[in-house]
DRENLO-791893 format. One record per residue (C-alpha): residue number from 1; residue in one letter; x, y, z. Coordinates in Angstrom, 3 decimals. Layout:
// residues N
<atom><k>NUM</k><r>a</r><X>X</X><Y>Y</Y><Z>Z</Z></atom>
...
//
This chain:
// residues 158
<atom><k>1</k><r>m</r><X>120.386</X><Y>133.089</Y><Z>139.690</Z></atom>
<atom><k>2</k><r>n</r><X>118.919</X><Y>130.511</Y><Z>137.362</Z></atom>
<atom><k>3</k><r>a</r><X>121.674</X><Y>128.983</Y><Z>135.230</Z></atom>
<atom><k>4</k><r>n</r><X>119.199</X><Y>127.873</Y><Z>132.546</Z></atom>
<atom><k>5</k><r>t</r><X>117.597</X><Y>131.273</Y><Z>131.955</Z></atom>
<atom><k>6</k><r>g</r><X>120.398</X><Y>133.596</Y><Z>133.011</Z></atom>
<atom><k>7</k><r>k</r><X>117.945</X><Y>135.524</Y><Z>135.185</Z></atom>
<atom><k>8</k><r>g</r><X>118.788</X><Y>136.369</Y><Z>138.747</Z></atom>
<atom><k>9</k><r>l</r><X>118.537</X><Y>138.787</Y><Z>141.582</Z></atom>
<atom><k>10</k><r>v</r><X>121.047</X><Y>140.218</Y><Z>144.031</Z></atom>
<atom><k>11</k><r>i</r><X>119.747</X><Y>141.408</Y><Z>147.378</Z></atom>
<atom><k>12</k><r>m</r><X>121.897</X><Y>143.032</Y><Z>150.046</Z></atom>
<atom><k>13</k><r>a</r><X>120.530</X><Y>144.094</Y><Z>153.388</Z></atom>
<atom><k>14</k><r>d</r><X>122.243</X><Y>145.657</Y><Z>156.364</Z></atom>
<atom><k>15</k><r>s</r><X>119.820</X><Y>144.298</Y><Z>158.922</Z></atom>
<atom><k>16</k><r>d</r><X>119.410</X><Y>141.572</Y><Z>161.514</Z></atom>
<atom><k>17</k><r>n</r><X>116.257</X><Y>140.639</Y><Z>159.620</Z></atom>
<atom><k>18</k><r>g</r><X>117.710</X><Y>140.810</Y><Z>156.118</Z></atom>
<atom><k>19</k><r>i</r><X>116.855</X><Y>137.186</Y><Z>155.368</Z></atom>
<atom><k>20</k><r>s</r><X>113.150</X><Y>137.798</Y><Z>155.948</Z></atom>
<atom><k>21</k><r>a</r><X>113.185</X><Y>140.929</Y><Z>153.835</Z></atom>
<atom><k>22</k><r>a</r><X>115.201</X><Y>139.219</Y><Z>151.082</Z></atom>
<atom><k>23</k><r>d</r><X>112.780</X><Y>136.291</Y><Z>151.024</Z></atom>
<atom><k>24</k><r>f</r><X>109.841</X><Y>138.658</Y><Z>150.646</Z></atom>
<atom><k>25</k><r>i</r><X>111.573</X><Y>140.627</Y><Z>147.863</Z></atom>
<atom><k>26</k><r>l</r><X>112.593</X><Y>137.464</Y><Z>146.001</Z></atom>
<atom><k>27</k><r>r</r><X>109.037</X><Y>136.131</Y><Z>146.129</Z></atom>
<atom><k>28</k><r>s</r><X>107.678</X><Y>139.437</Y><Z>144.816</Z></atom>
<atom><k>29</k><r>v</r><X>110.182</X><Y>139.634</Y><Z>141.945</Z></atom>
<atom><k>30</k><r>a</r><X>109.661</X><Y>135.966</Y><Z>141.017</Z></atom>
<atom><k>31</k><r>k</r><X>105.906</X><Y>136.486</Y><Z>140.932</Z></atom>
<atom><k>32</k><r>e</r><X>106.162</X><Y>139.702</Y><Z>138.893</Z></atom>
<atom><k>33</k><r>y</r><X>108.420</X><Y>138.133</Y><Z>136.257</Z></atom>
<atom><k>34</k><r>s</r><X>106.692</X><Y>134.725</Y><Z>136.324</Z></atom>
<atom><k>35</k><r>w</r><X>109.843</X><Y>132.905</Y><Z>137.367</Z></atom>
<atom><k>36</k><r>n</r><X>109.383</X><Y>129.223</Y><Z>137.941</Z></atom>
<atom><k>37</k><r>h</r><X>110.866</X><Y>129.110</Y><Z>141.426</Z></atom>
<atom><k>38</k><r>k</r><X>109.733</X><Y>126.805</Y><Z>144.202</Z></atom>
<atom><k>39</k><r>f</r><X>109.507</X><Y>128.415</Y><Z>147.610</Z></atom>
<atom><k>40</k><r>g</r><X>109.080</X><Y>126.880</Y><Z>151.015</Z></atom>
<atom><k>41</k><r>n</r><X>106.870</X><Y>128.197</Y><Z>153.783</Z></atom>
<atom><k>42</k><r>n</r><X>106.958</X><Y>132.001</Y><Z>153.825</Z></atom>
<atom><k>43</k><r>l</r><X>104.593</X><Y>132.483</Y><Z>156.754</Z></atom>
<atom><k>44</k><r>r</r><X>107.461</X><Y>132.948</Y><Z>159.207</Z></atom>
<atom><k>45</k><r>s</r><X>108.945</X><Y>135.719</Y><Z>157.089</Z></atom>
<atom><k>46</k><r>e</r><X>105.537</X><Y>137.334</Y><Z>156.692</Z></atom>
<atom><k>47</k><r>l</r><X>104.944</X><Y>137.371</Y><Z>160.449</Z></atom>
<atom><k>48</k><r>i</r><X>108.433</X><Y>138.695</Y><Z>161.191</Z></atom>
<atom><k>49</k><r>l</r><X>108.095</X><Y>141.526</Y><Z>158.671</Z></atom>
<atom><k>50</k><r>l</r><X>104.622</X><Y>142.348</Y><Z>159.990</Z></atom>
<atom><k>51</k><r>a</r><X>105.939</X><Y>142.464</Y><Z>163.564</Z></atom>
<atom><k>52</k><r>l</r><X>108.722</X><Y>144.806</Y><Z>162.481</Z></atom>
<atom><k>53</k><r>a</r><X>106.371</X><Y>147.074</Y><Z>160.564</Z></atom>
<atom><k>54</k><r>s</r><X>103.272</X><Y>147.033</Y><Z>162.768</Z></atom>
<atom><k>55</k><r>g</r><X>104.219</X><Y>145.399</Y><Z>166.069</Z></atom>
<atom><k>56</k><r>s</r><X>103.883</X><Y>141.952</Y><Z>167.549</Z></atom>
<atom><k>57</k><r>p</r><X>100.120</X><Y>142.208</Y><Z>168.267</Z></atom>
<atom><k>58</k><r>a</r><X>99.538</X><Y>142.631</Y><Z>164.521</Z></atom>
<atom><k>59</k><r>a</r><X>101.732</X><Y>139.611</Y><Z>163.803</Z></atom>
<atom><k>60</k><r>v</r><X>99.868</X><Y>137.465</Y><Z>166.343</Z></atom>
<atom><k>61</k><r>q</r><X>96.547</X><Y>138.644</Y><Z>164.897</Z></atom>
<atom><k>62</k><r>r</r><X>97.766</X><Y>137.608</Y><Z>161.429</Z></atom>
<atom><k>63</k><r>y</r><X>98.829</X><Y>134.244</Y><Z>162.871</Z></atom>
<atom><k>64</k><r>d</r><X>95.261</X><Y>133.774</Y><Z>164.156</Z></atom>
<atom><k>65</k><r>e</r><X>93.836</X><Y>134.717</Y><Z>160.747</Z></atom>
<atom><k>66</k><r>l</r><X>96.125</X><Y>132.232</Y><Z>159.012</Z></atom>
<atom><k>67</k><r>k</r><X>95.082</X><Y>129.480</Y><Z>161.411</Z></atom>
<atom><k>68</k><r>k</r><X>91.400</X><Y>130.183</Y><Z>160.791</Z></atom>
<atom><k>69</k><r>s</r><X>91.922</X><Y>130.249</Y><Z>157.015</Z></atom>
<atom><k>70</k><r>g</r><X>93.242</X><Y>126.695</Y><Z>156.964</Z></atom>
<atom><k>71</k><r>a</r><X>96.940</X><Y>127.486</Y><Z>156.653</Z></atom>
<atom><k>72</k><r>s</r><X>97.549</X><Y>125.685</Y><Z>159.930</Z></atom>
<atom><k>73</k><r>e</r><X>99.527</X><Y>122.891</Y><Z>158.251</Z></atom>
<atom><k>74</k><r>h</r><X>102.253</X><Y>125.499</Y><Z>157.685</Z></atom>
<atom><k>75</k><r>l</r><X>102.058</X><Y>126.903</Y><Z>161.212</Z></atom>
<atom><k>76</k><r>d</r><X>104.188</X><Y>124.733</Y><Z>163.438</Z></atom>
<atom><k>77</k><r>e</r><X>105.741</X><Y>125.664</Y><Z>166.772</Z></atom>
<atom><k>78</k><r>g</r><X>108.770</X><Y>126.990</Y><Z>164.906</Z></atom>
<atom><k>79</k><r>t</r><X>106.664</X><Y>129.741</Y><Z>163.352</Z></atom>
<atom><k>80</k><r>l</r><X>105.941</X><Y>131.533</Y><Z>166.616</Z></atom>
<atom><k>81</k><r>n</r><X>109.321</X><Y>130.546</Y><Z>168.044</Z></atom>
<atom><k>82</k><r>s</r><X>111.101</X><Y>132.291</Y><Z>165.153</Z></atom>
<atom><k>83</k><r>l</r><X>108.963</X><Y>135.367</Y><Z>165.689</Z></atom>
<atom><k>84</k><r>g</r><X>109.631</X><Y>135.304</Y><Z>169.430</Z></atom>
<atom><k>85</k><r>y</r><X>113.396</X><Y>135.052</Y><Z>168.965</Z></atom>
<atom><k>86</k><r>m</r><X>113.408</X><Y>137.847</Y><Z>166.394</Z></atom>
<atom><k>87</k><r>l</r><X>111.672</X><Y>140.033</Y><Z>168.973</Z></atom>
<atom><k>88</k><r>l</r><X>113.980</X><Y>138.870</Y><Z>171.756</Z></atom>
<atom><k>89</k><r>f</r><X>117.107</X><Y>139.618</Y><Z>169.718</Z></atom>
<atom><k>90</k><r>s</r><X>115.622</X><Y>143.007</Y><Z>168.778</Z></atom>
<atom><k>91</k><r>r</r><X>115.379</X><Y>143.805</Y><Z>172.508</Z></atom>
<atom><k>92</k><r>k</r><X>111.590</X><Y>143.690</Y><Z>172.496</Z></atom>
<atom><k>93</k><r>t</r><X>111.544</X><Y>141.298</Y><Z>175.421</Z></atom>
<atom><k>94</k><r>s</r><X>107.969</X><Y>141.915</Y><Z>176.573</Z></atom>
<atom><k>95</k><r>d</r><X>106.673</X><Y>141.277</Y><Z>173.060</Z></atom>
<atom><k>96</k><r>a</r><X>108.849</X><Y>138.151</Y><Z>172.814</Z></atom>
<atom><k>97</k><r>i</r><X>107.426</X><Y>136.868</Y><Z>176.096</Z></atom>
<atom><k>98</k><r>a</r><X>103.873</X><Y>137.369</Y><Z>174.813</Z></atom>
<atom><k>99</k><r>v</r><X>104.664</X><Y>135.440</Y><Z>171.628</Z></atom>
<atom><k>100</k><r>f</r><X>106.413</X><Y>132.634</Y><Z>173.523</Z></atom>
<atom><k>101</k><r>q</r><X>103.452</X><Y>132.438</Y><Z>175.938</Z></atom>
<atom><k>102</k><r>r</r><X>101.147</X><Y>132.082</Y><Z>172.964</Z></atom>
<atom><k>103</k><r>n</r><X>103.387</X><Y>129.356</Y><Z>171.555</Z></atom>
<atom><k>104</k><r>a</r><X>103.183</X><Y>127.488</Y><Z>174.866</Z></atom>
<atom><k>105</k><r>q</r><X>99.371</X><Y>127.724</Y><Z>174.676</Z></atom>
<atom><k>106</k><r>e</r><X>99.404</X><Y>126.429</Y><Z>171.105</Z></atom>
<atom><k>107</k><r>f</r><X>101.918</X><Y>123.625</Y><Z>171.737</Z></atom>
<atom><k>108</k><r>p</r><X>101.670</X><Y>122.733</Y><Z>175.450</Z></atom>
<atom><k>109</k><r>k</r><X>103.390</X><Y>119.350</Y><Z>175.017</Z></atom>
<atom><k>110</k><r>s</r><X>106.586</X><Y>120.830</Y><Z>173.519</Z></atom>
<atom><k>111</k><r>g</r><X>109.557</X><Y>121.194</Y><Z>175.825</Z></atom>
<atom><k>112</k><r>n</r><X>111.150</X><Y>123.587</Y><Z>173.342</Z></atom>
<atom><k>113</k><r>v</r><X>108.465</X><Y>126.257</Y><Z>173.682</Z></atom>
<atom><k>114</k><r>y</r><X>108.908</X><Y>126.355</Y><Z>177.471</Z></atom>
<atom><k>115</k><r>d</r><X>112.685</X><Y>126.484</Y><Z>177.034</Z></atom>
<atom><k>116</k><r>s</r><X>112.283</X><Y>129.554</Y><Z>174.813</Z></atom>
<atom><k>117</k><r>l</r><X>109.850</X><Y>131.165</Y><Z>177.251</Z></atom>
<atom><k>118</k><r>g</r><X>112.285</X><Y>130.480</Y><Z>180.085</Z></atom>
<atom><k>119</k><r>e</r><X>115.051</X><Y>132.198</Y><Z>178.134</Z></atom>
<atom><k>120</k><r>a</r><X>112.896</X><Y>135.272</Y><Z>177.558</Z></atom>
<atom><k>121</k><r>y</r><X>111.959</X><Y>135.484</Y><Z>181.230</Z></atom>
<atom><k>122</k><r>m</r><X>115.619</X><Y>135.105</Y><Z>182.163</Z></atom>
<atom><k>123</k><r>k</r><X>116.614</X><Y>137.958</Y><Z>179.852</Z></atom>
<atom><k>124</k><r>n</r><X>113.846</X><Y>140.033</Y><Z>181.405</Z></atom>
<atom><k>125</k><r>g</r><X>115.174</X><Y>139.412</Y><Z>184.909</Z></atom>
<atom><k>126</k><r>q</r><X>112.171</X><Y>137.309</Y><Z>185.957</Z></atom>
<atom><k>127</k><r>k</r><X>114.137</X><Y>134.452</Y><Z>187.519</Z></atom>
<atom><k>128</k><r>d</r><X>111.230</X><Y>132.651</Y><Z>189.191</Z></atom>
<atom><k>129</k><r>l</r><X>109.241</X><Y>132.486</Y><Z>185.941</Z></atom>
<atom><k>130</k><r>a</r><X>112.382</X><Y>131.458</Y><Z>184.054</Z></atom>
<atom><k>131</k><r>i</r><X>112.959</X><Y>128.605</Y><Z>186.514</Z></atom>
<atom><k>132</k><r>e</r><X>109.316</X><Y>127.551</Y><Z>186.299</Z></atom>
<atom><k>133</k><r>n</r><X>109.432</X><Y>127.361</Y><Z>182.504</Z></atom>
<atom><k>134</k><r>y</r><X>112.810</X><Y>125.626</Y><Z>182.317</Z></atom>
<atom><k>135</k><r>e</r><X>111.490</X><Y>123.040</Y><Z>184.791</Z></atom>
<atom><k>136</k><r>e</r><X>108.400</X><Y>122.536</Y><Z>182.636</Z></atom>
<atom><k>137</k><r>s</r><X>110.635</X><Y>122.156</Y><Z>179.590</Z></atom>
<atom><k>138</k><r>l</r><X>112.751</X><Y>119.567</Y><Z>181.370</Z></atom>
<atom><k>139</k><r>q</r><X>109.683</X><Y>117.670</Y><Z>182.517</Z></atom>
<atom><k>140</k><r>l</r><X>108.451</X><Y>117.453</Y><Z>178.906</Z></atom>
<atom><k>141</k><r>d</r><X>111.913</X><Y>116.755</Y><Z>177.491</Z></atom>
<atom><k>142</k><r>p</r><X>114.217</X><Y>115.162</Y><Z>180.081</Z></atom>
<atom><k>143</k><r>k</r><X>117.103</X><Y>115.233</Y><Z>177.561</Z></atom>
<atom><k>144</k><r>n</r><X>117.022</X><Y>119.044</Y><Z>177.289</Z></atom>
<atom><k>145</k><r>q</r><X>120.569</X><Y>119.828</Y><Z>178.365</Z></atom>
<atom><k>146</k><r>n</r><X>120.052</X><Y>123.563</Y><Z>177.877</Z></atom>
<atom><k>147</k><r>a</r><X>117.281</X><Y>123.556</Y><Z>180.501</Z></atom>
<atom><k>148</k><r>v</r><X>119.554</X><Y>121.670</Y><Z>182.918</Z></atom>
<atom><k>149</k><r>e</r><X>122.343</X><Y>124.225</Y><Z>182.433</Z></atom>
<atom><k>150</k><r>m</r><X>120.047</X><Y>127.247</Y><Z>182.683</Z></atom>
<atom><k>151</k><r>l</r><X>118.384</X><Y>125.916</Y><Z>185.841</Z></atom>
<atom><k>152</k><r>k</r><X>121.771</X><Y>125.445</Y><Z>187.454</Z></atom>
<atom><k>153</k><r>k</r><X>122.799</X><Y>128.964</Y><Z>186.431</Z></atom>
<atom><k>154</k><r>l</r><X>119.530</X><Y>130.499</Y><Z>187.695</Z></atom>
<atom><k>155</k><r>k</r><X>119.597</X><Y>128.629</Y><Z>190.997</Z></atom>
<atom><k>156</k><r>d</r><X>123.229</X><Y>129.633</Y><Z>191.560</Z></atom>
<atom><k>157</k><r>m</r><X>122.152</X><Y>133.282</Y><Z>191.165</Z></atom>
<atom><k>158</k><r>k</r><X>119.723</X><Y>133.119</Y><Z>194.096</Z></atom>
//
């Protein structure tokens, strides 16, 4: 709600992805009624909603289109990571792995992207690939305590 104008919007969603949907709805309403509201980057929400509606390949294709169109300053490693985790938490592990793999291709110097990929492989029961990616993460970010803990857990399972 805007205290100066008295205009506002209430959005309730019974969904794990309610925030993305609410963001999209708020943007649409604000545009329709010419509200002067400043928004941050909505590309993450757009990709998440697209993945939910049309699948992760469509979301990755849209990501590629956005990169080519010059929107790349808004496409950081968190964009694909958010999409990957949404898929992972929605039990679409294979799709999450594909998105995390793409993120590792896009940001090969980030320990975080390999940590996320390791987590997805671990949830998918692919221990060797999980270990490989957690080790890569740790090599890029020696302070990554999560990778240390997950490697210990994975190696204890063998």
